[in-house]
Jmol script that loads the backbone (N, CA, C; Angstrom):
load data "model"
ATOM      1  N   MET A   1       0.822  -1.195   0.000  1.00  0.00           N
ATOM      2  CA  MET A   1       0.000   0.000   0.000  1.00  0.00           C
ATOM      3  C   MET A   1       0.867   1.259   0.000  1.00  0.00           C
ATOM      4  N   ILE A   2       1.885   1.292   0.837  1.00  0.00           N
ATOM      5  CA  ILE A   2       2.758   2.464   0.910  1.00  0.00           C
ATOM      6  C   ILE A   2       3.510   2.639  -0.402  1.00  0.00           C
ATOM      7  N   ILE A   3       3.918   1.543  -1.012  1.00  0.00           N
ATOM      8  CA  ILE A   3       4.649   1.633  -2.281  1.00  0.00           C
ATOM      9  C   ILE A   3       3.761   2.249  -3.358  1.00  0.00           C
ATOM     10  N   ARG A   4       2.501   1.880  -3.394  1.00  0.00           N
ATOM     11  CA  ARG A   4       1.577   2.458  -4.384  1.00  0.00           C
ATOM     12  C   ARG A   4       1.447   3.962  -4.199  1.00  0.00           C
ATOM     13  N   ILE A   5       1.382   4.409  -2.963  1.00  0.00           N
ATOM     14  CA  ILE A   5       1.276   5.841  -2.676  1.00  0.00           C
ATOM     15  C   ILE A   5       2.542   6.562  -3.139  1.00  0.00           C
ATOM     16  N   ILE A   6       3.688   5.982  -2.852  1.00  0.00           N
ATOM     17  CA  ILE A   6       4.955   6.593  -3.258  1.00  0.00           C
ATOM     18  C   ILE A   6       5.039   6.669  -4.777  1.00  0.00           C
ATOM     19  N   ILE A   7       4.641   5.621  -5.467  1.00  0.00           N
ATOM     20  CA  ILE A   7       4.669   5.619  -6.928  1.00  0.00           C
ATOM     21  C   ILE A   7       3.744   6.696  -7.480  1.00  0.00           C
ATOM     22  N   ARG A   8       2.552   6.848  -6.922  1.00  0.00           N
ATOM     23  CA  ARG A   8       1.615   7.876  -7.383  1.00  0.00           C
ATOM     24  C   ARG A   8       2.195   9.277  -7.178  1.00  0.00           C
ATOM     25  N   ILE A   9       2.830   9.485  -6.040  1.00  0.00           N
ATOM     26  CA  ILE A   9       3.444  10.796  -5.769  1.00  0.00           C
ATOM     27  C   ILE A   9       4.577  11.049  -6.757  1.00  0.00           C
ATOM     28  N   PHE A  10       5.398  10.042  -7.010  1.00  0.00           N
ATOM     29  CA  PHE A  10       6.517  10.193  -7.942  1.00  0.00           C
ATOM     30  C   PHE A  10       6.005  10.530  -9.335  1.00  0.00           C
ATOM     31  N   ILE A  11       4.990   9.826  -9.798  1.00  0.00           N
ATOM     32  CA  ILE A  11       4.441  10.072 -11.131  1.00  0.00           C
ATOM     33  C   ILE A  11       3.837  11.470 -11.215  1.00  0.00           C
ATOM     34  N   ALA A  12       3.176  11.908 -10.161  1.00  0.00           N
ATOM     35  CA  ALA A  12       2.538  13.224 -10.168  1.00  0.00           C
ATOM     36  C   ALA A  12       3.558  14.355 -10.228  1.00  0.00           C
ATOM     37  N   TYR A  13       4.705  14.195  -9.613  1.00  0.00           N
ATOM     38  CA  TYR A  13       5.688  15.274  -9.542  1.00  0.00           C
ATOM     39  C   TYR A  13       6.870  15.104 -10.486  1.00  0.00           C
ATOM     40  N   LYS A  14       6.885  14.031 -11.259  1.00  0.00           N
ATOM     41  CA  LYS A  14       7.976  13.787 -12.200  1.00  0.00           C
ATOM     42  C   LYS A  14       7.868  14.788 -13.348  1.00  0.00           C
ATOM     43  N   PRO A  15       8.951  15.548 -13.631  1.00  0.00           N
ATOM     44  CA  PRO A  15       8.889  16.508 -14.729  1.00  0.00           C
ATOM     45  C   PRO A  15       8.700  15.788 -16.060  1.00  0.00           C
ATOM     46  N   SER A  16       7.958  16.404 -16.941  1.00  0.00           N
ATOM     47  CA  SER A  16       7.708  15.786 -18.240  1.00  0.00           C
ATOM     48  C   SER A  16       8.947  15.891 -19.121  1.00  0.00           C
ATOM     49  N   ILE A  17       8.975  15.115 -20.172  1.00  0.00           N
ATOM     50  CA  ILE A  17      10.091  15.151 -21.123  1.00  0.00           C
ATOM     51  C   ILE A  17      10.187  16.534 -21.742  1.00  0.00           C
ATOM     52  N   THR A  18       9.054  17.161 -22.019  1.00  0.00           N
ATOM     53  CA  THR A  18       9.053  18.494 -22.618  1.00  0.00           C
ATOM     54  C   THR A  18       9.739  19.498 -21.706  1.00  0.00           C
ATOM     55  N   CYS A  19       9.458  19.444 -20.410  1.00  0.00           N
ATOM     56  CA  CYS A  19      10.100  20.371 -19.475  1.00  0.00           C
ATOM     57  C   CYS A  19      11.607  20.157 -19.465  1.00  0.00           C
ATOM     58  N   ARG A  20      12.036  18.905 -19.489  1.00  0.00           N
ATOM     59  CA  ARG A  20      13.464  18.633 -19.488  1.00  0.00           C
ATOM     60  C   ARG A  20      14.114  19.142 -20.768  1.00  0.00           C
ATOM     61  N   MET A  21      13.418  19.007 -21.926  1.00  0.00           N
ATOM     62  CA  MET A  21      13.976  19.509 -23.181  1.00  0.00           C
ATOM     63  C   MET A  21      14.087  21.020 -23.157  1.00  0.00           C
ATOM     64  N   GLU A  22      13.043  21.704 -22.664  1.00  0.00           N
ATOM     65  CA  GLU A  22      13.082  23.159 -22.611  1.00  0.00           C
ATOM     66  C   GLU A  22      14.216  23.627 -21.712  1.00  0.00           C
ATOM     67  N   ASN A  23      14.385  22.964 -20.567  1.00  0.00           N
ATOM     68  CA  ASN A  23      15.474  23.332 -19.671  1.00  0.00           C
ATOM     69  C   ASN A  23      16.825  23.088 -20.326  1.00  0.00           C
ATOM     70  N   SER A  24      16.965  21.977 -21.037  1.00  0.00           N
ATOM     71  CA  SER A  24      18.252  21.684 -21.652  1.00  0.00           C
ATOM     72  C   SER A  24      18.528  22.615 -22.818  1.00  0.00           C
ATOM     73  N   LEU A  25      17.500  23.047 -23.550  1.00  0.00           N
ATOM     74  CA  LEU A  25      17.712  23.968 -24.666  1.00  0.00           C
ATOM     75  C   LEU A  25      18.154  25.341 -24.198  1.00  0.00           C
ATOM     76  N   ASN A  26      17.819  25.711 -22.997  1.00  0.00           N
ATOM     77  CA  ASN A  26      18.184  27.021 -22.482  1.00  0.00           C
ATOM     78  C   ASN A  26      19.611  27.066 -21.944  1.00  0.00           C
ATOM     79  N   GLN A  27      20.294  25.946 -21.956  1.00  0.00           N
ATOM     80  CA  GLN A  27      21.660  25.910 -21.459  1.00  0.00           C
ATOM     81  C   GLN A  27      22.594  26.585 -22.454  1.00  0.00           C
ATOM     82  N   ASN A  28      23.500  27.398 -21.936  1.00  0.00           N
ATOM     83  CA  ASN A  28      24.473  28.092 -22.758  1.00  0.00           C
ATOM     84  C   ASN A  28      25.728  27.227 -22.837  1.00  0.00           C
ATOM     85  N   ARG A  29      25.758  26.318 -23.826  1.00  0.00           N
ATOM     86  CA  ARG A  29      26.861  25.378 -23.946  1.00  0.00           C
ATOM     87  C   ARG A  29      27.014  24.977 -25.403  1.00  0.00           C
ATOM     88  N   VAL A  30      28.091  24.277 -25.697  1.00  0.00           N
ATOM     89  CA  VAL A  30      28.318  23.753 -27.041  1.00  0.00           C
ATOM     90  C   VAL A  30      27.381  22.568 -27.263  1.00  0.00           C
ATOM     91  N   TRP A  31      26.773  22.526 -28.439  1.00  0.00           N
ATOM     92  CA  TRP A  31      25.846  21.454 -28.788  1.00  0.00           C
ATOM     93  C   TRP A  31      26.432  20.617 -29.908  1.00  0.00           C
ATOM     94  N   GLY A  32      26.252  19.325 -29.832  1.00  0.00           N
ATOM     95  CA  GLY A  32      26.576  18.457 -30.956  1.00  0.00           C
ATOM     96  C   GLY A  32      25.465  18.563 -31.981  1.00  0.00           C
ATOM     97  N   TRP A  33      25.841  18.538 -33.268  1.00  0.00           N
ATOM     98  CA  TRP A  33      24.827  18.631 -34.329  1.00  0.00           C
ATOM     99  C   TRP A  33      23.810  17.494 -34.183  1.00  0.00           C
ATOM    100  N   GLY A  34      24.300  16.292 -33.960  1.00  0.00           N
ATOM    101  CA  GLY A  34      23.408  15.147 -33.798  1.00  0.00           C
ATOM    102  C   GLY A  34      22.545  15.248 -32.556  1.00  0.00           C
ATOM    103  N   GLU A  35      23.094  15.822 -31.507  1.00  0.00           N
ATOM    104  CA  GLU A  35      22.341  16.009 -30.260  1.00  0.00           C
ATOM    105  C   GLU A  35      21.148  16.938 -30.488  1.00  0.00           C
ATOM    106  N   LEU A  36      21.391  18.051 -31.179  1.00  0.00           N
ATOM    107  CA  LEU A  36      20.293  18.974 -31.481  1.00  0.00           C
ATOM    108  C   LEU A  36      19.303  18.327 -32.448  1.00  0.00           C
ATOM    109  N   ALA A  37      19.819  17.598 -33.421  1.00  0.00           N
ATOM    110  CA  ALA A  37      18.945  16.931 -34.386  1.00  0.00           C
ATOM    111  C   ALA A  37      17.990  15.968 -33.681  1.00  0.00           C
ATOM    112  N   LEU A  38      18.491  15.253 -32.686  1.00  0.00           N
ATOM    113  CA  LEU A  38      17.631  14.318 -31.949  1.00  0.00           C
ATOM    114  C   LEU A  38      16.571  15.033 -31.131  1.00  0.00           C
ATOM    115  N   GLN A  39      16.817  16.290 -30.766  1.00  0.00           N
ATOM    116  CA  GLN A  39      15.781  17.068 -30.079  1.00  0.00           C
ATOM    117  C   GLN A  39      14.609  17.325 -31.032  1.00  0.00           C
ATOM    118  N   TYR A  40      14.915  17.561 -32.302  1.00  0.00           N
ATOM    119  CA  TYR A  40      13.870  17.808 -33.292  1.00  0.00           C
ATOM    120  C   TYR A  40      13.233  16.523 -33.803  1.00  0.00           C
ATOM    121  N   PHE A  41      14.004  15.453 -33.872  1.00  0.00           N
ATOM    122  CA  PHE A  41      13.520  14.182 -34.418  1.00  0.00           C
ATOM    123  C   PHE A  41      13.848  13.031 -33.464  1.00  0.00           C
ATOM    124  N   PRO A  42      13.176  12.935 -32.327  1.00  0.00           N
ATOM    125  CA  PRO A  42      13.538  11.928 -31.323  1.00  0.00           C
ATOM    126  C   PRO A  42      13.179  10.494 -31.715  1.00  0.00           C
ATOM    127  N   ALA A  43      12.299  10.314 -32.684  1.00  0.00           N
ATOM    128  CA  ALA A  43      11.820   8.973 -33.005  1.00  0.00           C
ATOM    129  C   ALA A  43      12.634   8.282 -34.089  1.00  0.00           C
ATOM    130  N   ILE A  44      13.707   8.934 -34.589  1.00  0.00           N
ATOM    131  CA  ILE A  44      14.516   8.311 -35.628  1.00  0.00           C
ATOM    132  C   ILE A  44      15.976   8.233 -35.164  1.00  0.00           C
ATOM    133  N   SER A  45      16.783   7.537 -35.921  1.00  0.00           N
ATOM    134  CA  SER A  45      18.190   7.366 -35.535  1.00  0.00           C
ATOM    135  C   SER A  45      18.922   8.706 -35.606  1.00  0.00           C
ATOM    136  N   GLN A  46      20.052   8.788 -34.924  1.00  0.00           N
ATOM    137  CA  GLN A  46      20.810  10.035 -34.907  1.00  0.00           C
ATOM    138  C   GLN A  46      21.298  10.399 -36.307  1.00  0.00           C
ATOM    139  N   LYS A  47      21.727   9.424 -37.062  1.00  0.00           N
ATOM    140  CA  LYS A  47      22.205   9.693 -38.417  1.00  0.00           C
ATOM    141  C   LYS A  47      21.081  10.276 -39.279  1.00  0.00           C
ATOM    142  N   SER A  48      19.914   9.669 -39.224  1.00  0.00           N
ATOM    143  CA  SER A  48      18.775  10.175 -39.999  1.00  0.00           C
ATOM    144  C   SER A  48      18.342  11.550 -39.511  1.00  0.00           C
ATOM    145  N   ALA A  49      18.334  11.739 -38.191  1.00  0.00           N
ATOM    146  CA  ALA A  49      17.952  13.033 -37.622  1.00  0.00           C
ATOM    147  C   ALA A  49      18.925  14.119 -38.064  1.00  0.00           C
ATOM    148  N   THR A  50      20.211  13.794 -38.099  1.00  0.00           N
ATOM    149  CA  THR A  50      21.233  14.743 -38.524  1.00  0.00           C
ATOM    150  C   THR A  50      21.016  15.167 -39.969  1.00  0.00           C
ATOM    151  N   MET A  51      20.763  14.201 -40.839  1.00  0.00           N
ATOM    152  CA  MET A  51      20.532  14.522 -42.246  1.00  0.00           C
ATOM    153  C   MET A  51      19.253  15.341 -42.433  1.00  0.00           C
ATOM    154  N   GLN A  52      18.206  15.006 -41.676  1.00  0.00           N
ATOM    155  CA  GLN A  52      16.941  15.737 -41.788  1.00  0.00           C
ATOM    156  C   GLN A  52      17.088  17.175 -41.297  1.00  0.00           C
ATOM    157  N   LEU A  53      17.817  17.376 -40.195  1.00  0.00           N
ATOM    158  CA  LEU A  53      18.028  18.738 -39.697  1.00  0.00           C
ATOM    159  C   LEU A  53      18.808  19.560 -40.720  1.00  0.00           C
ATOM    160  N   LEU A  54      19.798  18.967 -41.350  1.00  0.00           N
ATOM    161  CA  LEU A  54      20.565  19.675 -42.375  1.00  0.00           C
ATOM    162  C   LEU A  54      19.659  20.081 -43.540  1.00  0.00           C
ATOM    163  N   LYS A  55      18.743  19.200 -43.948  1.00  0.00           N
ATOM    164  CA  LYS A  55      17.787  19.538 -45.012  1.00  0.00           C
ATOM    165  C   LYS A  55      16.938  20.738 -44.606  1.00  0.00           C
ATOM    166  N   TRP A  56      16.456  20.741 -43.367  1.00  0.00           N
ATOM    167  CA  TRP A  56      15.622  21.840 -42.888  1.00  0.00           C
ATOM    168  C   TRP A  56      16.401  23.146 -42.863  1.00  0.00           C
ATOM    169  N   VAL A  57      17.663  23.082 -42.423  1.00  0.00           N
ATOM    170  CA  VAL A  57      18.491  24.280 -42.341  1.00  0.00           C
ATOM    171  C   VAL A  57      18.735  24.850 -43.735  1.00  0.00           C
ATOM    172  N   ARG A  58      19.012  23.992 -44.702  1.00  0.00           N
ATOM    173  CA  ARG A  58      19.335  24.443 -46.058  1.00  0.00           C
ATOM    174  C   ARG A  58      18.161  25.098 -46.772  1.00  0.00           C
ATOM    175  N   VAL A  59      16.948  24.902 -46.291  1.00  0.00           N
ATOM    176  CA  VAL A  59      15.776  25.526 -46.905  1.00  0.00           C
ATOM    177  C   VAL A  59      15.833  27.041 -46.756  1.00  0.00           C
ATOM    178  N   SER A  60      16.385  27.524 -45.666  1.00  0.00           N
ATOM    179  CA  SER A  60      16.432  28.960 -45.387  1.00  0.00           C
ATOM    180  C   SER A  60      17.823  29.519 -45.696  1.00  0.00           C
ATOM    181  N   ASP A  61      17.903  30.308 -46.779  1.00  0.00           N
ATOM    182  CA  ASP A  61      19.178  30.944 -47.127  1.00  0.00           C
ATOM    183  C   ASP A  61      19.634  31.895 -46.026  1.00  0.00           C
ATOM    184  N   LYS A  62      18.680  32.571 -45.406  1.00  0.00           N
ATOM    185  CA  LYS A  62      19.024  33.504 -44.323  1.00  0.00           C
ATOM    186  C   LYS A  62      19.681  32.762 -43.162  1.00  0.00           C
ATOM    187  N   LEU A  63      19.117  31.615 -42.808  1.00  0.00           N
ATOM    188  CA  LEU A  63      19.679  30.819 -41.715  1.00  0.00           C
ATOM    189  C   LEU A  63      21.075  30.317 -42.072  1.00  0.00           C
ATOM    190  N   VAL A  64      21.241  29.816 -43.288  1.00  0.00           N
ATOM    191  CA  VAL A  64      22.555  29.327 -43.723  1.00  0.00           C
ATOM    192  C   VAL A  64      23.568  30.463 -43.676  1.00  0.00           C
ATOM    193  N   ASP A  65      23.172  31.664 -44.141  1.00  0.00           N
ATOM    194  CA  ASP A  65      24.076  32.818 -44.109  1.00  0.00           C
ATOM    195  C   ASP A  65      24.487  33.163 -42.679  1.00  0.00           C
ATOM    196  N   GLN A  66      23.513  33.187 -41.769  1.00  0.00           N
ATOM    197  CA  GLN A  66      23.827  33.491 -40.369  1.00  0.00           C
ATOM    198  C   GLN A  66      24.794  32.457 -39.793  1.00  0.00           C
ATOM    199  N   LEU A  67      24.518  31.189 -40.065  1.00  0.00           N
ATOM    200  CA  LEU A  67      25.373  30.125 -39.531  1.00  0.00           C
ATOM    201  C   LEU A  67      26.782  30.207 -40.115  1.00  0.00           C
ATOM    202  N   GLU A  68      26.876  30.449 -41.428  1.00  0.00           N
ATOM    203  CA  GLU A  68      28.200  30.530 -42.057  1.00  0.00           C
ATOM    204  C   GLU A  68      28.985  31.735 -41.553  1.00  0.00           C
ATOM    205  N   GLN A  69      28.311  32.856 -41.318  1.00  0.00           N
ATOM    206  CA  GLN A  69      28.994  34.038 -40.789  1.00  0.00           C
ATOM    207  C   GLN A  69      29.512  33.802 -39.367  1.00  0.00           C
ATOM    208  N   SER A  70      28.878  32.874 -38.668  1.00  0.00           N
ATOM    209  CA  SER A  70      29.322  32.573 -37.301  1.00  0.00           C
ATOM    210  C   SER A  70      30.311  31.408 -37.258  1.00  0.00           C
ATOM    211  N   GLY A  71      30.754  30.934 -38.442  1.00  0.00           N
ATOM    212  CA  GLY A  71      31.788  29.912 -38.480  1.00  0.00           C
ATOM    213  C   GLY A  71      31.324  28.500 -38.776  1.00  0.00           C
ATOM    214  N   TRP A  72      30.043  28.316 -39.035  1.00  0.00           N
ATOM    215  CA  TRP A  72      29.516  26.981 -39.312  1.00  0.00           C
ATOM    216  C   TRP A  72      29.680  26.648 -40.791  1.00  0.00           C
ATOM    217  N   HIS A  73      29.835  25.368 -41.085  1.00  0.00           N
ATOM    218  CA  HIS A  73      29.791  24.867 -42.455  1.00  0.00           C
ATOM    219  C   HIS A  73      29.231  23.456 -42.411  1.00  0.00           C
ATOM    220  N   PRO A  74      28.604  22.986 -43.504  1.00  0.00           N
ATOM    221  CA  PRO A  74      28.074  21.622 -43.505  1.00  0.00           C
ATOM    222  C   PRO A  74      29.174  20.618 -43.165  1.00  0.00           C
ATOM    223  N   GLY A  75      28.870  19.702 -42.305  1.00  0.00           N
ATOM    224  CA  GLY A  75      29.832  18.701 -41.872  1.00  0.00           C
ATOM    225  C   GLY A  75      30.431  19.003 -40.510  1.00  0.00           C
ATOM    226  N   LYS A  76      30.247  20.216 -40.042  1.00  0.00           N
ATOM    227  CA  LYS A  76      30.757  20.574 -38.714  1.00  0.00           C
ATOM    228  C   LYS A  76      29.924  19.847 -37.660  1.00  0.00           C
ATOM    229  N   LYS A  77      30.587  19.260 -36.677  1.00  0.00           N
ATOM    230  CA  LYS A  77      29.886  18.397 -35.719  1.00  0.00           C
ATOM    231  C   LYS A  77      29.386  19.118 -34.480  1.00  0.00           C
ATOM    232  N   TYR A  78      29.892  20.330 -34.239  1.00  0.00           N
ATOM    233  CA  TYR A  78      29.506  21.045 -33.024  1.00  0.00           C
ATOM    234  C   TYR A  78      28.975  22.431 -33.355  1.00  0.00           C
ATOM    235  N   LEU A  79      28.062  22.898 -32.519  1.00  0.00           N
ATOM    236  CA  LEU A  79      27.455  24.215 -32.674  1.00  0.00           C
ATOM    237  C   LEU A  79      27.742  25.059 -31.440  1.00  0.00           C
ATOM    238  N   THR A  80      28.061  26.324 -31.668  1.00  0.00           N
ATOM    239  CA  THR A  80      28.198  27.249 -30.551  1.00  0.00           C
ATOM    240  C   THR A  80      26.802  27.580 -30.034  1.00  0.00           C
ATOM    241  N   PRO A  81      26.708  28.147 -28.846  1.00  0.00           N
ATOM    242  CA  PRO A  81      25.382  28.550 -28.350  1.00  0.00           C
ATOM    243  C   PRO A  81      24.665  29.501 -29.311  1.00  0.00           C
ATOM    244  N   ARG A  82      25.410  30.422 -29.930  1.00  0.00           N
ATOM    245  CA  ARG A  82      24.795  31.364 -30.870  1.00  0.00           C
ATOM    246  C   ARG A  82      24.255  30.635 -32.098  1.00  0.00           C
ATOM    247  N   GLN A  83      25.004  29.683 -32.630  1.00  0.00           N
ATOM    248  CA  GLN A  83      24.547  28.925 -33.790  1.00  0.00           C
ATOM    249  C   GLN A  83      23.299  28.116 -33.456  1.00  0.00           C
ATOM    250  N   LYS A  84      23.294  27.513 -32.281  1.00  0.00           N
ATOM    251  CA  LYS A  84      22.100  26.772 -31.843  1.00  0.00           C
ATOM    252  C   LYS A  84      20.902  27.704 -31.734  1.00  0.00           C
ATOM    253  N   ASP A  85      21.138  28.919 -31.217  1.00  0.00           N
ATOM    254  CA  ASP A  85      20.051  29.896 -31.092  1.00  0.00           C
ATOM    255  C   ASP A  85      19.513  30.308 -32.455  1.00  0.00           C
ATOM    256  N   TYR A  86      20.384  30.477 -33.451  1.00  0.00           N
ATOM    257  CA  TYR A  86      19.922  30.813 -34.801  1.00  0.00           C
ATOM    258  C   TYR A  86      18.983  29.720 -35.328  1.00  0.00           C
ATOM    259  N   ILE A  87      19.371  28.471 -35.125  1.00  0.00           N
ATOM    260  CA  ILE A  87      18.544  27.355 -35.611  1.00  0.00           C
ATOM    261  C   ILE A  87      17.194  27.330 -34.913  1.00  0.00           C
ATOM    262  N   VAL A  88      17.207  27.490 -33.591  1.00  0.00           N
ATOM    263  CA  VAL A  88      15.962  27.462 -32.827  1.00  0.00           C
ATOM    264  C   VAL A  88      15.066  28.653 -33.198  1.00  0.00           C
ATOM    265  N   GLN A  89      15.665  29.824 -33.444  1.00  0.00           N
ATOM    266  CA  GLN A  89      14.873  30.984 -33.856  1.00  0.00           C
ATOM    267  C   GLN A  89      14.179  30.742 -35.197  1.00  0.00           C
ATOM    268  N   HIS A  90      14.870  30.093 -36.133  1.00  0.00           N
ATOM    269  CA  HIS A  90      14.298  29.866 -37.451  1.00  0.00           C
ATOM    270  C   HIS A  90      13.328  28.694 -37.490  1.00  0.00           C
ATOM    271  N   LEU A  91      13.665  27.617 -36.792  1.00  0.00           N
ATOM    272  CA  LEU A  91      12.848  26.404 -36.865  1.00  0.00           C
ATOM    273  C   LEU A  91      11.845  26.295 -35.733  1.00  0.00           C
ATOM    274  N   GLY A  92      12.004  27.080 -34.693  1.00  0.00           N
ATOM    275  CA  GLY A  92      11.148  26.971 -33.521  1.00  0.00           C
ATOM    276  C   GLY A  92      11.712  25.961 -32.538  1.00  0.00           C
ATOM    277  N   GLU A  93      11.124  25.926 -31.364  1.00  0.00           N
ATOM    278  CA  GLU A  93      11.553  24.980 -30.334  1.00  0.00           C
ATOM    279  C   GLU A  93      11.253  23.559 -30.801  1.00  0.00           C
ATOM    280  N   PRO A  94      12.164  22.641 -30.516  1.00  0.00           N
ATOM    281  CA  PRO A  94      11.898  21.238 -30.895  1.00  0.00           C
ATOM    282  C   PRO A  94      10.721  20.659 -30.136  1.00  0.00           C
TER     283      PRO A  94
END
end "model"
wireframe off; spacefill off
backbone 0.3
color backbone group
């Protein structure tokens, strides 16, 4: 009986996956391209998510220009906080 009560309390107060993603997106740190891609496409493999995110980025010339001016190029594996912010501003929150 006590275990059931504890489980119910844990489930009620457990932060949702969305809250954890929002908190992690607000972190000012270096992001892996694949890591960010998985935030946008969590149901597919990292390789597929990476390729899909690149397709989405290439649709916007403005976004590509901003990323290239900040030092990004296709094939780069890491993103600065500013580059990650450019992507999130253009594509929206994952």
